[in-house]
N, C-alpha and C positions, 0 to 999 in steps of 0.2 A: 066790870073789872075781873081779870083772870085771877086764878088762885095765887100765882106768883106775885101779881101786883098787890094783892091783899096782904101778903106776908111781909112785904117791904114797905116801910114808911116812905112818904114822899121825900122826906129829908134824906133817906138812904138812897133813893133813886137819884136825887140831885147830886149827892156826894159821888156816887159811882159815875154819873154822867160827866161831871167835871174832872174827876181823877183820870178816867179813861181818855177823855179829850186831851188832857195834858200829857198822858203817857204816850198817846199817838205822836205828839210833837217830839217827845224824847226819842222815839224810834226814828222819826224823820230826820232829826238832827244828828243821828249817829253817822260817823264817817265810814264805818266798816260793818254794816248790817249783815247778818247771816240770813240764810233762807228761813230759819226759825224766827229771827227778828222780823223779817218781812211778813210772815204769817201772823205773828203776834201784833204787828202794827195794824194789819187789816182787822183782826178781831177786836182790838182796842177801839178803833174808829167805829165799827158797827155796834159795839156795846154801848158806846156813848150815845149814838143816835137812838138806839132802842130805849134807853132810859129817858132821853128827852121826849120821845114819843109818849111814853107813859106820863111824864110830867105835864106835857101839853094837854093830853086827854083829860087830865084832872085839874086843868086851869092853873097850874103852877109854872109851867114853862111857857115860852112864847114861840111864835113861828120863826123868829130870828134865831133862836137856839137850834131849831131844826134846819134852817137854811145854812147856818154855819157848819153844822154837822154833815150835811150833804155835800157842801163844798169840800170839807176835809176828806170825805170818802173819795170824791172825785180826784182830789189832789194826791191821795195815797195811791190810787190805782194808776194815775198818770206817772208818778215816780217809778212805779213798778212796771211801767210800759204795758199796761193792760187796758187797751183802748175802749173796748165795749163797756166794761163796768165804769170806767172813767166818764164816758159820755152819758151813760145811764144816770149816774148820780149828779152830773153837771146839769142835766135836763131837770131833774127833780129840784135841785137847788134853784135854778132859774124860775121854775114854775112857782115855787114857794115865794120867791122874791117878787115876782109879778103879781101874784094873787094877794099878797099882803102889803103891796106898795112899799116894799123895802128899798131904800135908795142909798145914796152916798157911797161910802166905802164898800158896803156889802153888795150893792148892785154891780159895782165895778168888778168885784171878785167873782160874782156869778158869771159875768161875761168872760172873765179870764178863764174860768173853768171850762166854759163852752169852747173857747178858742184853743186852749191847750189840749183838750181831749180830741177836738177836731183835727188839730195838727198831728197828734199821735196816730190818728186813723187816716192821715194823708188826704183829708177832705179840704182842699185849698179854698174852695168857695166859702164854706162855713167858717173855716179858720179866719179868713180875711174879714168876713162880716162881724164876727164876734170880737176879733182883735181890735177892729176899728171902734166898735161899740164900747169896748173896755177903755180905750183911750179917750173917747168922748165922755164917758162916765167919770173918768179920772179928773177931767177938767172941772167937774161939778162937786168934787169932794171938798167939803168946807174946811176941814182941819189941814193945815199945811203939813203937819207931821204924818197924818194918815195918807195924804196925797203922795208925799215923798216915799212913804213905806210901800204903798201900792205900786207906784211907778217903778220902784226898785225891784219888786217881785215880778211885775209884768215884763220888765226888760232883763230878766235873768231866768235861769232854769233852762230846761230842755224844751225846745220848740220843734224837735224832731225834723230838722232840716228845712223848716218853712220860714225861719228867720235867719 
């Protein structure tokens, strides 16, 4: 454990992880973000993931927390049209998903992140592959509400000219 990890309780790490995750969504939902808001959105998302990493290393968090954090990072970078970091975090998200047999809603979103970041980078082959996988995964989402939410997200947002 590093010195910083030792000075913060696991409860404090968890509180920061959750608060910064939610703060990232506050920035995403803003209709008139400034350049400073965009930067704060990036920092909030990274902060959340860092604190989940600490929690997972101490047995308090789960791979699902990291998977969702990496998805959020990919989403933030896609919103900001920064293709390379969007794809980088989408790949980490998908890797965590596959290594931990995470399915359902979260698997569908991992494919969505790969598709969206690939579309941003104009990689039509990878976009189609992962967009199709996202649709296939959507069919297996058990909860109707989760399925409807996912499909709403999949069929909205910026697909950078590939849809």
